mmCIF file of the N, C-alpha and C atoms, coordinates in Angstrom:
data_MODEL
# 
_entry.id   MODEL 
# 
loop_
_atom_site.group_PDB 
_atom_site.id 
_atom_site.type_symbol 
_atom_site.label_atom_id 
_atom_site.label_alt_id 
_atom_site.label_comp_id 
_atom_site.label_asym_id 
_atom_site.label_entity_id 
_atom_site.label_seq_id 
_atom_site.pdbx_PDB_ins_code 
_atom_site.Cartn_x 
_atom_site.Cartn_y 
_atom_site.Cartn_z 
_atom_site.occupancy 
_atom_site.B_iso_or_equiv 
_atom_site.pdbx_formal_charge 
_atom_site.auth_seq_id 
_atom_site.auth_comp_id 
_atom_site.auth_asym_id 
_atom_site.auth_atom_id 
_atom_site.pdbx_PDB_model_num 
ATOM 1   N N  . MET A 1 1  ? 0.825   -1.239 -0.032  1.00 0.00 ? 1  MET A N  1 
ATOM 2   C CA . MET A 1 1  ? -0.067  0.030  -0.016  1.00 0.00 ? 1  MET A CA 1 
ATOM 3   C C  . MET A 1 1  ? 0.793   1.191  -0.061  1.00 0.00 ? 1  MET A C  1 
ATOM 4   N N  . ASN A 1 2  ? 0.475   2.062  -0.748  1.00 0.00 ? 2  ASN A N  1 
ATOM 5   C CA . ASN A 1 2  ? 1.240   3.405  -1.009  1.00 0.00 ? 2  ASN A CA 1 
ATOM 6   C C  . ASN A 1 2  ? 0.361   4.588  -0.945  1.00 0.00 ? 2  ASN A C  1 
ATOM 7   N N  . LEU A 1 3  ? 0.895   5.848  -0.833  1.00 0.00 ? 3  LEU A N  1 
ATOM 8   C CA . LEU A 1 3  ? 0.226   7.003  -0.511  1.00 0.00 ? 3  LEU A CA 1 
ATOM 9   C C  . LEU A 1 3  ? -0.838  7.309  -1.622  1.00 0.00 ? 3  LEU A C  1 
ATOM 10  N N  . LYS A 1 4  ? -0.525  6.929  -2.822  1.00 0.00 ? 4  LYS A N  1 
ATOM 11  C CA . LYS A 1 4  ? -1.439  7.001  -3.973  1.00 0.00 ? 4  LYS A CA 1 
ATOM 12  C C  . LYS A 1 4  ? -2.676  6.292  -3.769  1.00 0.00 ? 4  LYS A C  1 
ATOM 13  N N  . GLU A 1 5  ? -2.427  4.895  -3.390  1.00 0.00 ? 5  GLU A N  1 
ATOM 14  C CA . GLU A 1 5  ? -3.541  4.066  -3.278  1.00 0.00 ? 5  GLU A CA 1 
ATOM 15  C C  . GLU A 1 5  ? -4.474  4.720  -2.126  1.00 0.00 ? 5  GLU A C  1 
ATOM 16  N N  . ILE A 1 6  ? -3.948  4.998  -1.139  1.00 0.00 ? 6  ILE A N  1 
ATOM 17  C CA . ILE A 1 6  ? -4.709  5.618  0.104   1.00 0.00 ? 6  ILE A CA 1 
ATOM 18  C C  . ILE A 1 6  ? -5.368  6.952  -0.508  1.00 0.00 ? 6  ILE A C  1 
ATOM 19  N N  . GLU A 1 7  ? -4.901  7.712  -1.450  1.00 0.00 ? 7  GLU A N  1 
ATOM 20  C CA . GLU A 1 7  ? -5.636  8.905  -1.969  1.00 0.00 ? 7  GLU A CA 1 
ATOM 21  C C  . GLU A 1 7  ? -6.663  8.416  -2.738  1.00 0.00 ? 7  GLU A C  1 
ATOM 22  N N  . TYR A 1 8  ? -6.459  7.334  -3.509  1.00 0.00 ? 8  TYR A N  1 
ATOM 23  C CA . TYR A 1 8  ? -7.598  6.821  -4.291  1.00 0.00 ? 8  TYR A CA 1 
ATOM 24  C C  . TYR A 1 8  ? -8.789  6.381  -3.370  1.00 0.00 ? 8  TYR A C  1 
ATOM 25  N N  . ILE A 1 9  ? -8.731  5.681  -2.409  1.00 0.00 ? 9  ILE A N  1 
ATOM 26  C CA . ILE A 1 9  ? -9.753  5.383  -1.507  1.00 0.00 ? 9  ILE A CA 1 
ATOM 27  C C  . ILE A 1 9  ? -10.619 6.578  -0.838  1.00 0.00 ? 9  ILE A C  1 
ATOM 28  N N  . VAL A 1 10 ? -9.646  7.556  -0.577  1.00 0.00 ? 10 VAL A N  1 
ATOM 29  C CA . VAL A 1 10 ? -10.233 8.789  0.036   1.00 0.00 ? 10 VAL A CA 1 
ATOM 30  C C  . VAL A 1 10 ? -11.197 9.452  -0.966  1.00 0.00 ? 10 VAL A C  1 
ATOM 31  N N  . LYS A 1 11 ? -10.654 9.500  -2.146  1.00 0.00 ? 11 LYS A N  1 
ATOM 32  C CA . LYS A 1 11 ? -11.452 10.138 -3.325  1.00 0.00 ? 11 LYS A CA 1 
ATOM 33  C C  . LYS A 1 11 ? -12.611 9.341  -3.646  1.00 0.00 ? 11 LYS A C  1 
ATOM 34  N N  . ILE A 1 12 ? -12.760 8.140  -3.483  1.00 0.00 ? 12 ILE A N  1 
ATOM 35  C CA . ILE A 1 12 ? -13.909 7.348  -3.748  1.00 0.00 ? 12 ILE A CA 1 
ATOM 36  C C  . ILE A 1 12 ? -14.909 7.548  -2.676  1.00 0.00 ? 12 ILE A C  1 
ATOM 37  N N  . ALA A 1 13 ? -14.470 7.863  -1.365  1.00 0.00 ? 13 ALA A N  1 
ATOM 38  C CA . ALA A 1 13 ? -15.242 8.175  -0.349  1.00 0.00 ? 13 ALA A CA 1 
ATOM 39  C C  . ALA A 1 13 ? -15.823 9.666  -0.619  1.00 0.00 ? 13 ALA A C  1 
ATOM 40  N N  . GLU A 1 14 ? -15.121 10.495 -0.925  1.00 0.00 ? 14 GLU A N  1 
ATOM 41  C CA . GLU A 1 14 ? -15.357 12.033 -1.209  1.00 0.00 ? 14 GLU A CA 1 
ATOM 42  C C  . GLU A 1 14 ? -16.348 12.116 -2.243  1.00 0.00 ? 14 GLU A C  1 
ATOM 43  N N  . GLU A 1 15 ? -16.354 11.396 -3.378  1.00 0.00 ? 15 GLU A N  1 
ATOM 44  C CA . GLU A 1 15 ? -17.186 11.501 -4.521  1.00 0.00 ? 15 GLU A CA 1 
ATOM 45  C C  . GLU A 1 15 ? -18.284 10.366 -4.446  1.00 0.00 ? 15 GLU A C  1 
ATOM 46  N N  . LYS A 1 16 ? -18.288 9.630  -3.310  1.00 0.00 ? 16 LYS A N  1 
ATOM 47  C CA . LYS A 1 16 ? -19.525 8.689  -3.154  1.00 0.00 ? 16 LYS A CA 1 
ATOM 48  C C  . LYS A 1 16 ? -19.814 7.665  -4.322  1.00 0.00 ? 16 LYS A C  1 
ATOM 49  N N  . GLY A 1 17 ? -18.587 7.320  -4.922  1.00 0.00 ? 17 GLY A N  1 
ATOM 50  C CA . GLY A 1 17 ? -18.783 6.506  -6.146  1.00 0.00 ? 17 GLY A CA 1 
ATOM 51  C C  . GLY A 1 17 ? -17.453 6.366  -6.825  1.00 0.00 ? 17 GLY A C  1 
ATOM 52  N N  . LEU A 1 18 ? -17.371 5.433  -7.570  1.00 0.00 ? 18 LEU A N  1 
ATOM 53  C CA . LEU A 1 18 ? -16.060 5.059  -8.331  1.00 0.00 ? 18 LEU A CA 1 
ATOM 54  C C  . LEU A 1 18 ? -15.976 5.823  -9.811  1.00 0.00 ? 18 LEU A C  1 
ATOM 55  N N  . THR A 1 19 ? -17.067 6.083  -10.410 1.00 0.00 ? 19 THR A N  1 
ATOM 56  C CA . THR A 1 19 ? -16.946 6.745  -11.783 1.00 0.00 ? 19 THR A CA 1 
ATOM 57  C C  . THR A 1 19 ? -16.446 8.284  -11.500 1.00 0.00 ? 19 THR A C  1 
ATOM 58  N N  . ARG A 1 20 ? -17.090 8.987  -10.588 1.00 0.00 ? 20 ARG A N  1 
ATOM 59  C CA . ARG A 1 20 ? -16.688 10.372 -10.370 1.00 0.00 ? 20 ARG A CA 1 
ATOM 60  C C  . ARG A 1 20 ? -15.238 10.411 -9.845  1.00 0.00 ? 20 ARG A C  1 
ATOM 61  N N  . ALA A 1 21 ? -14.967 9.486  -9.008  1.00 0.00 ? 21 ALA A N  1 
ATOM 62  C CA . ALA A 1 21 ? -13.652 9.543  -8.358  1.00 0.00 ? 21 ALA A CA 1 
ATOM 63  C C  . ALA A 1 21 ? -12.522 9.257  -9.409  1.00 0.00 ? 21 ALA A C  1 
ATOM 64  N N  . ALA A 1 22 ? -12.864 8.391  -10.341 1.00 0.00 ? 22 ALA A N  1 
ATOM 65  C CA . ALA A 1 22 ? -11.915 7.991  -11.424 1.00 0.00 ? 22 ALA A CA 1 
ATOM 66  C C  . ALA A 1 22 ? -11.725 9.283  -12.263 1.00 0.00 ? 22 ALA A C  1 
ATOM 67  N N  . GLU A 1 23 ? -12.850 9.788  -12.493 1.00 0.00 ? 23 GLU A N  1 
ATOM 68  C CA . GLU A 1 23 ? -12.643 11.109 -13.535 1.00 0.00 ? 23 GLU A CA 1 
ATOM 69  C C  . GLU A 1 23 ? -11.851 12.157 -12.693 1.00 0.00 ? 23 GLU A C  1 
ATOM 70  N N  . LYS A 1 24 ? -11.964 12.442 -11.379 1.00 0.00 ? 24 LYS A N  1 
ATOM 71  C CA . LYS A 1 24 ? -11.212 13.354 -10.775 1.00 0.00 ? 24 LYS A CA 1 
ATOM 72  C C  . LYS A 1 24 ? -9.652  13.023 -10.678 1.00 0.00 ? 24 LYS A C  1 
ATOM 73  N N  . LEU A 1 25 ? -9.511  11.548 -10.603 1.00 0.00 ? 25 LEU A N  1 
ATOM 74  C CA . LEU A 1 25 ? -8.157  11.170 -10.554 1.00 0.00 ? 25 LEU A CA 1 
ATOM 75  C C  . LEU A 1 25 ? -7.422  10.814 -11.815 1.00 0.00 ? 25 LEU A C  1 
ATOM 76  N N  . PHE A 1 26 ? -8.189  11.159 -12.892 1.00 0.00 ? 26 PHE A N  1 
ATOM 77  C CA . PHE A 1 26 ? -7.718  10.926 -14.301 1.00 0.00 ? 26 PHE A CA 1 
ATOM 78  C C  . PHE A 1 26 ? -7.204  9.626  -14.587 1.00 0.00 ? 26 PHE A C  1 
ATOM 79  N N  . ILE A 1 27 ? -7.941  8.579  -14.207 1.00 0.00 ? 27 ILE A N  1 
ATOM 80  C CA . ILE A 1 27 ? -7.832  7.115  -14.423 1.00 0.00 ? 27 ILE A CA 1 
ATOM 81  C C  . ILE A 1 27 ? -9.000  6.642  -14.853 1.00 0.00 ? 27 ILE A C  1 
ATOM 82  N N  . THR A 1 28 ? -9.221  5.416  -15.389 1.00 0.00 ? 28 THR A N  1 
ATOM 83  C CA . THR A 1 28 ? -10.176 4.725  -15.717 1.00 0.00 ? 28 THR A CA 1 
ATOM 84  C C  . THR A 1 28 ? -11.028 4.128  -14.656 1.00 0.00 ? 28 THR A C  1 
ATOM 85  N N  . PRO A 1 29 ? -12.451 3.961  -14.603 1.00 0.00 ? 29 PRO A N  1 
ATOM 86  C CA . PRO A 1 29 ? -13.004 3.359  -13.539 1.00 0.00 ? 29 PRO A CA 1 
ATOM 87  C C  . PRO A 1 29 ? -12.581 1.980  -13.319 1.00 0.00 ? 29 PRO A C  1 
ATOM 88  N N  . SER A 1 30 ? -12.201 1.168  -14.310 1.00 0.00 ? 30 SER A N  1 
ATOM 89  C CA . SER A 1 30 ? -11.698 -0.002 -14.237 1.00 0.00 ? 30 SER A CA 1 
ATOM 90  C C  . SER A 1 30 ? -10.407 -0.282 -13.404 1.00 0.00 ? 30 SER A C  1 
ATOM 91  N N  . ALA A 1 31 ? -9.566  0.716  -13.777 1.00 0.00 ? 31 ALA A N  1 
ATOM 92  C CA . ALA A 1 31 ? -8.150  0.810  -13.143 1.00 0.00 ? 31 ALA A CA 1 
ATOM 93  C C  . ALA A 1 31 ? -8.491  1.003  -11.585 1.00 0.00 ? 31 ALA A C  1 
ATOM 94  N N  . LEU A 1 32 ? -9.410  1.985  -11.156 1.00 0.00 ? 32 LEU A N  1 
ATOM 95  C CA . LEU A 1 32 ? -9.696  2.173  -9.804  1.00 0.00 ? 32 LEU A CA 1 
ATOM 96  C C  . LEU A 1 32 ? -10.169 1.126  -9.145  1.00 0.00 ? 32 LEU A C  1 
ATOM 97  N N  . ASN A 1 33 ? -11.096 0.593  -9.777  1.00 0.00 ? 33 ASN A N  1 
ATOM 98  C CA . ASN A 1 33 ? -11.854 -0.710 -9.188  1.00 0.00 ? 33 ASN A CA 1 
ATOM 99  C C  . ASN A 1 33 ? -10.927 -1.848 -8.990  1.00 0.00 ? 33 ASN A C  1 
ATOM 100 N N  . GLN A 1 34 ? -9.959  -1.923 -9.833  1.00 0.00 ? 34 GLN A N  1 
ATOM 101 C CA . GLN A 1 34 ? -8.977  -3.009 -9.571  1.00 0.00 ? 34 GLN A CA 1 
ATOM 102 C C  . GLN A 1 34 ? -8.135  -2.576 -8.262  1.00 0.00 ? 34 GLN A C  1 
ATOM 103 N N  . GLN A 1 35 ? -7.723  -1.363 -8.194  1.00 0.00 ? 35 GLN A N  1 
ATOM 104 C CA . GLN A 1 35 ? -6.944  -0.919 -7.031  1.00 0.00 ? 35 GLN A CA 1 
ATOM 105 C C  . GLN A 1 35 ? -7.838  -1.301 -5.794  1.00 0.00 ? 35 GLN A C  1 
ATOM 106 N N  . LEU A 1 36 ? -9.012  -0.829 -5.775  1.00 0.00 ? 36 LEU A N  1 
ATOM 107 C CA . LEU A 1 36 ? -9.944  -1.097 -4.744  1.00 0.00 ? 36 LEU A CA 1 
ATOM 108 C C  . LEU A 1 36 ? -9.986  -2.571 -4.199  1.00 0.00 ? 36 LEU A C  1 
ATOM 109 N N  . VAL A 1 37 ? -10.351 -3.337 -5.204  1.00 0.00 ? 37 VAL A N  1 
ATOM 110 C CA . VAL A 1 37 ? -10.666 -4.781 -5.032  1.00 0.00 ? 37 VAL A CA 1 
ATOM 111 C C  . VAL A 1 37 ? -9.311  -5.562 -4.415  1.00 0.00 ? 37 VAL A C  1 
ATOM 112 N N  . ARG A 1 38 ? -8.214  -5.065 -5.020  1.00 0.00 ? 38 ARG A N  1 
ATOM 113 C CA . ARG A 1 38 ? -6.793  -5.585 -4.642  1.00 0.00 ? 38 ARG A CA 1 
ATOM 114 C C  . ARG A 1 38 ? -6.624  -5.361 -3.111  1.00 0.00 ? 38 ARG A C  1 
ATOM 115 N N  . LEU A 1 39 ? -6.876  -3.942 -2.748  1.00 0.00 ? 39 LEU A N  1 
ATOM 116 C CA . LEU A 1 39 ? -6.773  -3.536 -1.307  1.00 0.00 ? 39 LEU A CA 1 
ATOM 117 C C  . LEU A 1 39 ? -7.727  -4.225 -0.395  1.00 0.00 ? 39 LEU A C  1 
ATOM 118 N N  . GLU A 1 40 ? -8.933  -4.474 -0.791  1.00 0.00 ? 40 GLU A N  1 
ATOM 119 C CA . GLU A 1 40 ? -9.996  -5.305 0.004   1.00 0.00 ? 40 GLU A CA 1 
ATOM 120 C C  . GLU A 1 40 ? -9.410  -6.650 0.288   1.00 0.00 ? 40 GLU A C  1 
ATOM 121 N N  . LYS A 1 41 ? -9.004  -7.268 -0.926  1.00 0.00 ? 41 LYS A N  1 
ATOM 122 C CA . LYS A 1 41 ? -8.493  -8.599 -0.758  1.00 0.00 ? 41 LYS A CA 1 
ATOM 123 C C  . LYS A 1 41 ? -7.307  -8.620 0.353   1.00 0.00 ? 41 LYS A C  1 
ATOM 124 N N  . GLU A 1 42 ? -6.295  -7.664 0.163   1.00 0.00 ? 42 GLU A N  1 
ATOM 125 C CA . GLU A 1 42 ? -5.048  -7.639 0.962   1.00 0.00 ? 42 GLU A CA 1 
ATOM 126 C C  . GLU A 1 42 ? -5.543  -7.406 2.586   1.00 0.00 ? 42 GLU A C  1 
ATOM 127 N N  . ILE A 1 43 ? -6.565  -6.595 2.649   1.00 0.00 ? 43 ILE A N  1 
ATOM 128 C CA . ILE A 1 43 ? -6.887  -6.239 4.085   1.00 0.00 ? 43 ILE A CA 1 
ATOM 129 C C  . ILE A 1 43 ? -7.938  -7.244 4.611   1.00 0.00 ? 43 ILE A C  1 
ATOM 130 N N  . GLY A 1 44 ? -8.569  -7.824 3.704   1.00 0.00 ? 44 GLY A N  1 
ATOM 131 C CA . GLY A 1 44 ? -9.574  -9.062 4.129   1.00 0.00 ? 44 GLY A CA 1 
ATOM 132 C C  . GLY A 1 44 ? -11.058 -8.453 4.458   1.00 0.00 ? 44 GLY A C  1 
ATOM 133 N N  . THR A 1 45 ? -11.377 -7.324 4.009   1.00 0.00 ? 45 THR A N  1 
ATOM 134 C CA . THR A 1 45 ? -12.572 -6.922 4.154   1.00 0.00 ? 45 THR A CA 1 
ATOM 135 C C  . THR A 1 45 ? -13.066 -5.725 3.285   1.00 0.00 ? 45 THR A C  1 
ATOM 136 N N  . GLN A 1 46 ? -14.378 -5.505 3.137   1.00 0.00 ? 46 GLN A N  1 
ATOM 137 C CA . GLN A 1 46 ? -15.051 -4.636 2.174   1.00 0.00 ? 46 GLN A CA 1 
ATOM 138 C C  . GLN A 1 46 ? -14.838 -3.336 2.837   1.00 0.00 ? 46 GLN A C  1 
ATOM 139 N N  . LEU A 1 47 ? -14.576 -2.419 2.014   1.00 0.00 ? 47 LEU A N  1 
ATOM 140 C CA . LEU A 1 47 ? -14.433 -1.016 2.553   1.00 0.00 ? 47 LEU A CA 1 
ATOM 141 C C  . LEU A 1 47 ? -15.627 -0.121 2.263   1.00 0.00 ? 47 LEU A C  1 
ATOM 142 N N  . PHE A 1 48 ? -16.486 -0.450 1.218   1.00 0.00 ? 48 PHE A N  1 
ATOM 143 C CA . PHE A 1 48 ? -17.700 0.302  0.800   1.00 0.00 ? 48 PHE A CA 1 
ATOM 144 C C  . PHE A 1 48 ? -18.765 -0.581 0.584   1.00 0.00 ? 48 PHE A C  1 
ATOM 145 N N  . TYR A 1 49 ? -20.057 0.183  1.034   1.00 0.00 ? 49 TYR A N  1 
ATOM 146 C CA . TYR A 1 49 ? -21.194 -0.563 0.598   1.00 0.00 ? 49 TYR A CA 1 
ATOM 147 C C  . TYR A 1 49 ? -21.611 0.008  -0.872  1.00 0.00 ? 49 TYR A C  1 
ATOM 148 N N  . ARG A 1 50 ? -21.868 -0.717 -1.812  1.00 0.00 ? 50 ARG A N  1 
ATOM 149 C CA . ARG A 1 50 ? -22.005 -0.309 -3.117  1.00 0.00 ? 50 ARG A CA 1 
ATOM 150 C C  . ARG A 1 50 ? -23.465 -0.359 -3.344  1.00 0.00 ? 50 ARG A C  1 
ATOM 151 N N  . SER A 1 51 ? -23.955 0.696  -3.966  1.00 0.00 ? 51 SER A N  1 
ATOM 152 C CA . SER A 1 51 ? -25.322 0.846  -4.540  1.00 0.00 ? 51 SER A CA 1 
ATOM 153 C C  . SER A 1 51 ? -25.508 1.839  -5.603  1.00 0.00 ? 51 SER A C  1 
ATOM 154 N N  . ARG A 1 52 ? -26.410 1.782  -6.174  1.00 0.00 ? 52 ARG A N  1 
ATOM 155 C CA . ARG A 1 52 ? -26.806 2.862  -7.500  1.00 0.00 ? 52 ARG A CA 1 
ATOM 156 C C  . ARG A 1 52 ? -26.986 4.073  -6.874  1.00 0.00 ? 52 ARG A C  1 
ATOM 157 N N  . SER A 1 53 ? -27.343 4.363  -5.632  1.00 0.00 ? 53 SER A N  1 
ATOM 158 C CA . SER A 1 53 ? -27.549 5.709  -5.039  1.00 0.00 ? 53 SER A CA 1 
ATOM 159 C C  . SER A 1 53 ? -26.260 6.271  -4.612  1.00 0.00 ? 53 SER A C  1 
ATOM 160 N N  . GLY A 1 54 ? -25.156 5.614  -4.426  1.00 0.00 ? 54 GLY A N  1 
ATOM 161 C CA . GLY A 1 54 ? -23.923 5.989  -3.984  1.00 0.00 ? 54 GLY A CA 1 
ATOM 162 C C  . GLY A 1 54 ? -23.343 4.798  -3.100  1.00 0.00 ? 54 GLY A C  1 
ATOM 163 N N  . TRP A 1 55 ? -21.917 5.202  -3.025  1.00 0.00 ? 55 TRP A N  1 
ATOM 164 C CA . TRP A 1 55 ? -21.118 4.227  -2.055  1.00 0.00 ? 55 TRP A CA 1 
ATOM 165 C C  . TRP A 1 55 ? -20.903 4.888  -0.570  1.00 0.00 ? 55 TRP A C  1 
ATOM 166 N N  . THR A 1 56 ? -21.150 4.005  0.303   1.00 0.00 ? 56 THR A N  1 
ATOM 167 C CA . THR A 1 56 ? -20.892 4.590  1.702   1.00 0.00 ? 56 THR A CA 1 
ATOM 168 C C  . THR A 1 56 ? -19.819 3.620  2.340   1.00 0.00 ? 56 THR A C  1 
ATOM 169 N N  . PRO A 1 57 ? -19.045 4.121  3.182   1.00 0.00 ? 57 PRO A N  1 
ATOM 170 C CA . PRO A 1 57 ? -18.064 3.368  3.781   1.00 0.00 ? 57 PRO A CA 1 
ATOM 171 C C  . PRO A 1 57 ? -18.522 2.296  4.746   1.00 0.00 ? 57 PRO A C  1 
ATOM 172 N N  . THR A 1 58 ? -18.056 1.147  4.793   1.00 0.00 ? 58 THR A N  1 
ATOM 173 C CA . THR A 1 58 ? -18.439 0.255  5.636   1.00 0.00 ? 58 THR A CA 1 
ATOM 174 C C  . THR A 1 58 ? -17.782 0.728  7.144   1.00 0.00 ? 58 THR A C  1 
ATOM 175 N N  . GLU A 1 59 ? -17.997 0.012  8.250   1.00 0.00 ? 59 GLU A N  1 
ATOM 176 C CA . GLU A 1 59 ? -17.430 0.360  9.548   1.00 0.00 ? 59 GLU A CA 1 
ATOM 177 C C  . GLU A 1 59 ? -15.927 0.224  9.218   1.00 0.00 ? 59 GLU A C  1 
ATOM 178 N N  . ALA A 1 60 ? -15.462 -0.851 8.650   1.00 0.00 ? 60 ALA A N  1 
ATOM 179 C CA . ALA A 1 60 ? -14.029 -0.969 8.302   1.00 0.00 ? 60 ALA A CA 1 
ATOM 180 C C  . ALA A 1 60 ? -13.588 0.072  7.464   1.00 0.00 ? 60 ALA A C  1 
ATOM 181 N N  . GLY A 1 61 ? -14.323 0.376  6.557   1.00 0.00 ? 61 GLY A N  1 
ATOM 182 C CA . GLY A 1 61 ? -14.142 1.616  5.637   1.00 0.00 ? 61 GLY A CA 1 
ATOM 183 C C  . GLY A 1 61 ? -13.941 2.825  6.313   1.00 0.00 ? 61 GLY A C  1 
ATOM 184 N N  . GLU A 1 62 ? -14.734 3.145  7.366   1.00 0.00 ? 62 GLU A N  1 
ATOM 185 C CA . GLU A 1 62 ? -14.692 4.357  8.309   1.00 0.00 ? 62 GLU A CA 1 
ATOM 186 C C  . GLU A 1 62 ? -13.245 4.361  8.921   1.00 0.00 ? 62 GLU A C  1 
ATOM 187 N N  . VAL A 1 63 ? -12.983 3.176  9.617   1.00 0.00 ? 63 VAL A N  1 
ATOM 188 C CA . VAL A 1 63 ? -11.592 3.081  10.314  1.00 0.00 ? 63 VAL A CA 1 
ATOM 189 C C  . VAL A 1 63 ? -10.371 3.509  9.373   1.00 0.00 ? 63 VAL A C  1 
ATOM 190 N N  . TYR A 1 64 ? -10.570 2.808  8.091   1.00 0.00 ? 64 TYR A N  1 
ATOM 191 C CA . TYR A 1 64 ? -9.217  2.878  6.990   1.00 0.00 ? 64 TYR A CA 1 
ATOM 192 C C  . TYR A 1 64 ? -9.360  4.426  6.605   1.00 0.00 ? 64 TYR A C  1 
ATOM 193 N N  . LEU A 1 65 ? -10.555 5.077  6.398   1.00 0.00 ? 65 LEU A N  1 
ATOM 194 C CA . LEU A 1 65 ? -10.595 6.356  6.047   1.00 0.00 ? 65 LEU A CA 1 
ATOM 195 C C  . LEU A 1 65 ? -9.984  7.365  6.930   1.00 0.00 ? 65 LEU A C  1 
ATOM 196 N N  . SER A 1 66 ? -10.346 7.153  8.210   1.00 0.00 ? 66 SER A N  1 
ATOM 197 C CA . SER A 1 66 ? -9.789  7.869  9.320   1.00 0.00 ? 66 SER A CA 1 
ATOM 198 C C  . SER A 1 66 ? -8.285  7.914  9.401   1.00 0.00 ? 66 SER A C  1 
ATOM 199 N N  . ALA A 1 67 ? -7.692  6.789  9.228   1.00 0.00 ? 67 ALA A N  1 
ATOM 200 C CA . ALA A 1 67 ? -6.283  6.651  9.321   1.00 0.00 ? 67 ALA A CA 1 
ATOM 201 C C  . ALA A 1 67 ? -5.760  7.084  8.027   1.00 0.00 ? 67 ALA A C  1 
ATOM 202 N N  . ALA A 1 68 ? -6.437  6.830  6.847   1.00 0.00 ? 68 ALA A N  1 
ATOM 203 C CA . ALA A 1 68 ? -5.870  7.347  5.521   1.00 0.00 ? 68 ALA A CA 1 
ATOM 204 C C  . ALA A 1 68 ? -5.860  8.753  5.502   1.00 0.00 ? 68 ALA A C  1 
ATOM 205 N N  . GLU A 1 69 ? -6.745  9.573  5.986   1.00 0.00 ? 69 GLU A N  1 
ATOM 206 C CA . GLU A 1 69 ? -6.620  11.006 6.051   1.00 0.00 ? 69 GLU A CA 1 
ATOM 207 C C  . GLU A 1 69 ? -5.685  11.617 6.954   1.00 0.00 ? 69 GLU A C  1 
ATOM 208 N N  . GLU A 1 70 ? -5.463  10.829 8.046   1.00 0.00 ? 70 GLU A N  1 
ATOM 209 C CA . GLU A 1 70 ? -4.225  11.320 8.943   1.00 0.00 ? 70 GLU A CA 1 
ATOM 210 C C  . GLU A 1 70 ? -3.040  11.054 8.374   1.00 0.00 ? 70 GLU A C  1 
ATOM 211 N N  . MET A 1 71 ? -2.745  10.075 7.638   1.00 0.00 ? 71 MET A N  1 
ATOM 212 C CA . MET A 1 71 ? -1.508  9.655  6.770   1.00 0.00 ? 71 MET A CA 1 
ATOM 213 C C  . MET A 1 71 ? -1.377  10.780 5.833   1.00 0.00 ? 71 MET A C  1 
ATOM 214 N N  . ILE A 1 72 ? -2.332  11.174 5.072   1.00 0.00 ? 72 ILE A N  1 
ATOM 215 C CA . ILE A 1 72 ? -2.205  12.266 3.999   1.00 0.00 ? 72 ILE A CA 1 
ATOM 216 C C  . ILE A 1 72 ? -1.844  13.657 4.816   1.00 0.00 ? 72 ILE A C  1 
ATOM 217 N N  . ARG A 1 73 ? -2.561  13.831 5.834   1.00 0.00 ? 73 ARG A N  1 
ATOM 218 C CA . ARG A 1 73 ? -2.114  15.042 6.578   1.00 0.00 ? 73 ARG A CA 1 
ATOM 219 C C  . ARG A 1 73 ? -0.729  15.152 7.022   1.00 0.00 ? 73 ARG A C  1 
ATOM 220 N N  . ILE A 1 74 ? -0.171  13.935 7.535   1.00 0.00 ? 74 ILE A N  1 
ATOM 221 C CA . ILE A 1 74 ? 1.203   13.994 8.017   1.00 0.00 ? 74 ILE A CA 1 
ATOM 222 C C  . ILE A 1 74 ? 2.176   14.019 6.902   1.00 0.00 ? 74 ILE A C  1 
ATOM 223 N N  . LYS A 1 75 ? 1.774   13.485 5.812   1.00 0.00 ? 75 LYS A N  1 
ATOM 224 C CA . LYS A 1 75 ? 2.670   13.573 4.483   1.00 0.00 ? 75 LYS A CA 1 
ATOM 225 C C  . LYS A 1 75 ? 2.806   15.008 3.954   1.00 0.00 ? 75 LYS A C  1 
ATOM 226 N N  . SER A 1 76 ? 1.626   15.651 3.964   1.00 0.00 ? 76 SER A N  1 
ATOM 227 C CA . SER A 1 76 ? 1.726   17.078 3.592   1.00 0.00 ? 76 SER A CA 1 
ATOM 228 C C  . SER A 1 76 ? 2.310   18.154 4.478   1.00 0.00 ? 76 SER A C  1 
ATOM 229 N N  . ARG A 1 77 ? 2.666   17.798 5.759   1.00 0.00 ? 77 ARG A N  1 
ATOM 230 C CA . ARG A 1 77 ? 3.457   18.743 6.606   1.00 0.00 ? 77 ARG A CA 1 
ATOM 231 C C  . ARG A 1 77 ? 4.625   18.865 6.036   1.00 0.00 ? 77 ARG A C  1 
ATOM 232 N N  . PRO A 1 78 ? 5.199   20.101 6.267   1.00 0.00 ? 78 PRO A N  1 
ATOM 233 C CA . PRO A 1 78 ? 6.345   20.567 5.875   1.00 0.00 ? 78 PRO A CA 1 
ATOM 234 C C  . PRO A 1 78 ? 7.530   19.628 6.612   1.00 0.00 ? 78 PRO A C  1 
ATOM 235 N N  . GLN A 1 79 ? 8.426   19.211 6.110   1.00 0.00 ? 79 GLN A N  1 
ATOM 236 C CA . GLN A 1 79 ? 9.766   18.642 6.757   1.00 0.00 ? 79 GLN A CA 1 
ATOM 237 C C  . GLN A 1 79 ? 10.526  19.426 7.495   1.00 0.00 ? 79 GLN A C  1 
ATOM 238 N N  . ASN A 1 80 ? 10.851  19.038 8.681   1.00 0.00 ? 80 ASN A N  1 
ATOM 239 C CA . ASN A 1 80 ? 11.989  19.632 9.480   1.00 0.00 ? 80 ASN A CA 1 
ATOM 240 C C  . ASN A 1 80 ? 13.281  19.257 8.991   1.00 0.00 ? 80 ASN A C  1 
ATOM 241 N N  . THR A 1 81 ? 14.129  20.090 8.664   1.00 0.00 ? 81 THR A N  1 
ATOM 242 C CA . THR A 1 81 ? 15.500  19.673 8.344   1.00 0.00 ? 81 THR A CA 1 
ATOM 243 C C  . THR A 1 81 ? 16.690  20.612 8.996   1.00 0.00 ? 81 THR A C  1 
# 
């Protein structure tokens, strides 16, 4: 798992769906779905409830998103040198 993959999952949650998230990330929905499915297999649980009216995070997805957003905030902080 890398920061880009983390950002992909956060974008899916923000856009409440795969297609809009893929458009914002400038990748195909298929590629984004493959990333999500691979991650869900890797961690052993589903991160989103999928429906026509929109995707919502599962309980595990909420935990993942909370940690992901914190990692993104940490990464964006200026480095002390």
